C-alpha positions in Angstrom: 56.7 30.5 44.4 54.9 33.7 43.0 56.6 33.2 39.4 57.3 30.0 39.7 54.9 26.9 38.5 54.8 23.8 41.3 54.0 21.1 38.5 57.9 23.1 36.6 59.5 22.8 40.2 58.1 19.0 40.6 59.5 18.3 37.1 62.8 19.8 37.8 63.4 18.1 41.4 62.2 14.4 40.3 63.7 14.4 37.0 67.3 14.2 38.2 67.6 11.6 40.3 65.2 9.3 37.9 67.3 10.2 35.1 70.5 9.3 37.1 69.0 6.1 37.6 67.7 5.4 34.4 71.4 6.7 32.4 73.1 4.2 35.7 71.4 1.2 34.7 71.8 2.2 30.4 75.3 3.0 31.2 75.8 -0.6 33.0 73.9 -2.3 30.5 76.3 -1.0 27.6 79.4 -1.5 29.8 78.7 -5.0 30.5 78.4 -5.7 27.1 81.0 -4.1 25.8 83.0 -5.3 28.5 82.5 -9.1 27.9 83.4 -8.4 24.5 86.4 -6.7 25.1 87.3 -9.5 28.0 86.5 -12.5 25.8 89.3 -11.1 23.8 91.9 -10.7 26.2 91.2 -13.4 29.1 93.4 -16.2 26.8 95.5 -13.8 25.8 98.8 -16.4 27.1 97.4 -19.1 25.4 100.4 -20.3 23.9 102.3 -20.6 27.7 98.7 -22.2 28.6 98.8 -25.2 26.1 103.0 -25.2 26.3 102.4 -26.2 30.3 103.9 -23.5 31.1 101.4 -22.0 33.1 98.1 -22.9 34.2 95.6 -22.0 32.7 93.5 -20.5 36.2 96.9 -18.5 36.8 96.8 -17.1 33.4 93.3 -15.9 33.3 93.6 -14.4 36.3 96.8 -12.9 35.5 95.1 -11.2 32.3 91.8 -10.3 34.0 93.6 -8.7 36.5 95.7 -6.8 34.2 92.8 -5.5 31.7 91.1 -4.5 34.9 94.2 -2.8 36.7 94.5 -0.5 33.2 90.6 0.1 33.4 89.4 4.2 32.6 85.7 2.7 34.2 87.2 1.1 37.0 89.8 4.2 38.1 86.5 6.3 37.7 85.0 4.1 40.8 82.8 1.6 38.8 83.8 -2.0 39.4 84.2 -5.1 37.1 82.5 -8.2 38.0 84.2 -11.1 35.9 83.2 -14.9 37.0 85.4 -17.6 34.6 83.9 -21.1 34.8 84.3 -24.4 33.3 81.5 -26.2 31.9 81.4 -28.9 34.8 81.1 -25.6 37.3 84.9 -25.1 38.6 84.9 -21.6 38.9 89.0 -20.3 37.3 88.3 -16.8 38.6 87.8 -14.8 40.7 90.6 -17.3 42.7 89.2 -19.3 45.2 91.7 -20.7 47.7 91.9 -24.4 47.7 94.5 -26.1 50.6 95.3 -29.0 48.0 95.6 -26.8 45.0 99.2 -26.9 44.7 99.5 -30.7 45.4 96.4 -31.5 42.3 98.7 -29.2 39.7 100.7 -31.5 37.8 104.3 -30.8 37.7 104.9 -31.9 34.1 104.3 -30.0 31.4 103.2 -32.2 29.4 100.7 -33.6 31.9 99.8 -29.8 33.1 99.6 -28.5 28.6 97.3 -31.8 28.4 95.4 -30.9 31.7 95.0 -26.8 30.1 93.8 -28.3 26.8 91.5 -31.0 28.3 89.4 -27.6 30.4 89.4 -25.9 27.1 88.4 -28.4 25.5 85.3 -28.8 27.5 84.8 -25.0 26.9 84.5 -21.9 29.3 81.7 -19.7 30.8 82.5 -16.2 30.5 80.6 -14.0 32.6 81.0 -10.2 33.1 79.4 -7.1 34.4 79.5 -4.3 34.7 78.6 -2.3 38.5 78.2 1.8 38.7 78.1 2.1 42.7 76.2 5.1 44.1 79.8 6.8 45.6 81.6 6.2 42.4 82.7 9.2 40.9 81.2 8.8 38.1 78.0 8.3 39.2 78.1 11.8 41.3 79.2 13.1 38.1 75.8 11.9 36.0 74.1 13.0 39.0 75.3 16.7 39.5 75.3 17.1 35.2 71.2 16.5 35.4 71.1 19.0 38.4 73.1 21.9 36.5 71.0 20.9 33.3 67.5 21.1 35.6 68.9 24.2 37.2 69.3 26.0 34.3 66.4 25.0 32.7 64.8 26.2 36.1 66.2 28.9 36.1 65.6 29.8 32.6 61.7 29.6 33.3 61.3 31.5 36.4 63.7 35.0 34.4 61.0 34.1 31.6 57.7 34.1 34.4 59.3 36.6 36.2 59.6 39.1 32.6 56.3 38.2 32.3 54.6 38.7 35.6 56.1 42.0 35.5 54.9 43.2 32.2 51.2 43.0 33.5 52.3 44.6 36.8 53.5 47.7 34.5 50.3 47.3 32.5 47.9 47.0 36.1 50.1 50.0 37.9 49.5 52.6 34.7 46.0 51.6 34.9 45.9 52.3 38.8 47.3 55.4 38.2 45.0 56.4 35.1 42.4 55.4 37.9 43.4 57.3 40.7 44.2 60.5 39.1 40.3 60.7 37.3 39.2 59.6 40.9 41.8 62.9 42.5 40.0 65.4 39.6 36.3 64.0 40.7 37.3 64.3 44.4 38.0 68.2 43.8 35.2 68.6 42.2 33.1 67.2 44.9 34.8 69.1 46.9 34.6 71.8 45.3 30.7 71.6 44.9 30.8 70.9 49.0 32.5 73.7 49.4 30.4 76.0 46.9 27.2 74.1 49.0 28.2 75.5 52.6 29.1 79.1 50.9 25.5 78.4 49.4 23.8 77.2 52.9 26.0 80.3 54.3 23.8 82.5 51.8 20.6 80.7 52.6 20.9 81.5 56.4 21.9 85.0 56.0 18.9 85.7 53.6 16.6 83.8 56.1 17.7 86.3 58.7 17.8 89.6 56.5 14.2 88.3 55.8 13.2 88.1 59.4 14.9 91.4 60.3 13.4 93.3 57.4 10.0 91.2 57.6 8.0 94.0 59.3 9.5 96.9 57.6 9.2 95.3 54.0 6.5 94.1 53.9 6.0 94.8 50.0 9.1 93.5 48.9 8.4 90.2 50.5 7.3 88.1 47.2 11.3 89.1 45.6 12.2 87.5 49.1 10.9 84.5 48.3 11.8 84.0 44.8 15.6 84.5 45.2 14.6 82.1 48.3 13.2 79.3 45.8 16.1 80.1 43.3 19.0 79.6 45.6 16.8 76.3 47.1 16.9 75.1 43.4 20.7 75.7 42.8 21.8 73.9 46.4 19.6 71.2 45.6 21.0 71.3 41.7 24.4 70.7 44.0 23.4 68.5 45.9 22.6 65.9 43.1 25.7 66.9 41.3 27.3 65.3 44.0 25.4 62.4 44.0 26.1 62.1 40.4 30.0 62.0 41.1 29.7 59.7 43.9 27.9 56.9 42.2 30.6 57.4 39.3 33.8 57.0 41.7 32.2 53.9 42.7 31.3 52.6 39.7 35.0 53.1 38.4 36.1 51.7 41.5 34.0 48.8 40.5 35.2 48.8 36.8 38.3 48.8 37.9 38.4 45.0 40.2 36.1 44.1 36.4 39.6 44.4 34.9 41.7 43.1 37.0 39.2 40.1 37.7 39.6 39.6 33.8 43.1 40.2 33.3 43.3 37.0 35.6 41.0 35.0 34.1 42.7 35.8 30.6 46.1 34.7 31.9 44.7 31.7 33.5 42.9 30.7 29.5 46.1 31.6 27.7 47.7 29.2 30.2 45.8 26.0 29.5 45.5 26.9 26.2 49.2 26.9 25.7 49.3 24.1 28.0 47.0 21.6 25.7 48.4 22.2 22.7 52.0 21.9 23.9 51.0 18.2 25.2 49.5 17.6 21.9 52.2 18.8 20.0 54.6 16.4 21.4 52.7 13.9 20.9 52.2 14.6 16.6 55.2 16.8 16.2 58.2 14.8 17.3 61.4 15.5 14.7 60.7 19.0 16.3 60.6 21.5 19.4 58.5 23.9 20.1 59.0 26.8 22.9 56.2 27.7 25.3 56.5 31.1 23.8 55.4 29.9 20.4 52.7 27.7 22.0 51.6 30.9 24.2 51.7 33.0 20.7 49.5 30.3 18.8 46.8 30.1 22.0 46.0 33.6 21.6 44.9 33.2 16.9 41.5 32.5 15.8 40.9 29.4 14.7 41.8 29.9 10.8 45.2 31.4 12.4 46.1 28.8 14.4 44.7 26.6 11.8 47.2 28.2 9.8 50.2 28.0 12.0 49.2 24.2 12.6 49.7 23.3 9.0 53.8 25.4 8.7 54.6 23.3 12.2 53.2 20.0 10.5 55.6 20.5 7.1 58.5 21.5 9.9 57.8 18.5 11.5 58.3 16.4 7.7 60.9 18.1 5.8 62.0 21.5 6.4 63.0 21.7 3.3 59.3 22.4 1.9 59.1 25.6 4.7 59.3 28.7 1.8 61.8 30.7 4.0 60.6 34.5 3.9 64.0 35.8 5.7 66.8 35.3 8.6 66.8 37.1 10.9 70.8 37.7 12.8 70.3 38.5 16.8 72.4 41.7 18.3 74.3 39.4 19.6 75.6 37.6 16.5 74.8 34.0 18.1 71.4 32.6 16.7 70.5 32.7 12.9 66.8 31.8 13.2 64.1 31.9 9.8 61.1 34.2 9.9 58.2 32.1 7.8 55.0 33.8 6.7 51.6 31.9 7.2 47.9 33.4 6.6 49.6 36.7 4.5 49.9 38.1 8.8 51.0 35.1 11.0 54.5 34.7 11.2 56.7 31.7 12.8 60.7 32.3 13.7 62.6 28.6 13.9 66.4 27.4 13.8 68.6 24.4 14.1 70.0 23.3 16.8 73.1 21.9 17.4 72.0 18.5 17.5 69.9 19.5 14.1 66.3 19.6 14.8 64.0 22.5 14.3 63.2 23.8 17.3 60.4 26.7 16.8 61.1 30.1 19.0 57.7 32.4 18.2 54.4 32.6 16.7 53.2 35.8 16.1 51.4 38.3 13.6 52.6 41.8 12.2 51.1 43.6 15.7 53.3 41.1 17.6 56.1 41.2 15.1 58.2 43.7 16.8 58.2 41.9 20.3 58.7 38.6 18.7 62.5 40.3 17.3 63.0 41.3 20.6 62.9 38.0 22.2 65.2 36.8 19.1 67.5 39.0 20.4 67.8 37.4 23.7 68.7 34.6 22.4 
């Protein structure tokens, strides 16, 4: 979970079943209206035999609807078409209901049967149709799997992008750590040299003191010179000790600076992500005719107020009428799969956009001349 946002993960888990339920309901409503219109045109297709008394009205309706349902691709995919046909008096003509006295009630005379059929038709029929998509149907499974695959692809793309960003930050951090480690190693070597020199001076000092004690009685005349030599060596030793303390303090300061740099980097990344998230929410409300990528939002969040205002002015033009935007040049990716347009704002600003398969404008990246090389490299990956 280091490189993946918990919110994005929850979004990609919850959206497939929610979209599946929404799609099933909308598709069921649409198919209900469509099949109601279609069945209304065919359930009385044998009207001539009905009016001639050759076929009872209920049997003709049953045969027409059963034939229609058998030929329906929707039922082959696991869906159900529930049809109910009733008279205005409440008698059910379809689906067929078994009655013991049905055959005795039917007139054998075609003329009487035709008269009875005509009277029923004259009173009017009520047709109710409902398209049902069961959860276990093939079409339901296909819809759910389609949404799952779509959001798995989005999740994988987001993970790859976050992983690249983290790796770049880790590489910069590792370079800085190596530089500071090399500097620390250099200071330690200097401190070790000073310590060795101090030990050497201490040894020399001790030897001089021993020699002084041995020669004190023999060389009273040289006593003053010997004391001066001792003072000189002690001063040098004190100077070396002071230098070593300074080196130790400098090493401690470098370690504290390294920790401050790491905290500052984490704080900047957090602020930039928050700013990009706020911009994304605001743009989704203000600019509904275009799509803005996370990279573009991140680049916009890093700009100062003047640059960001100019960039948003350009985004507003793209949302209202893309033809009003002056295109500086076309940028072709190395793979040859994407043609991207480059627009300039505030002299140094660069905005890259394209039109997707739905003819919607998609803002891919926003940056400046300094970030142009990185933005073009990103466009080559599309």
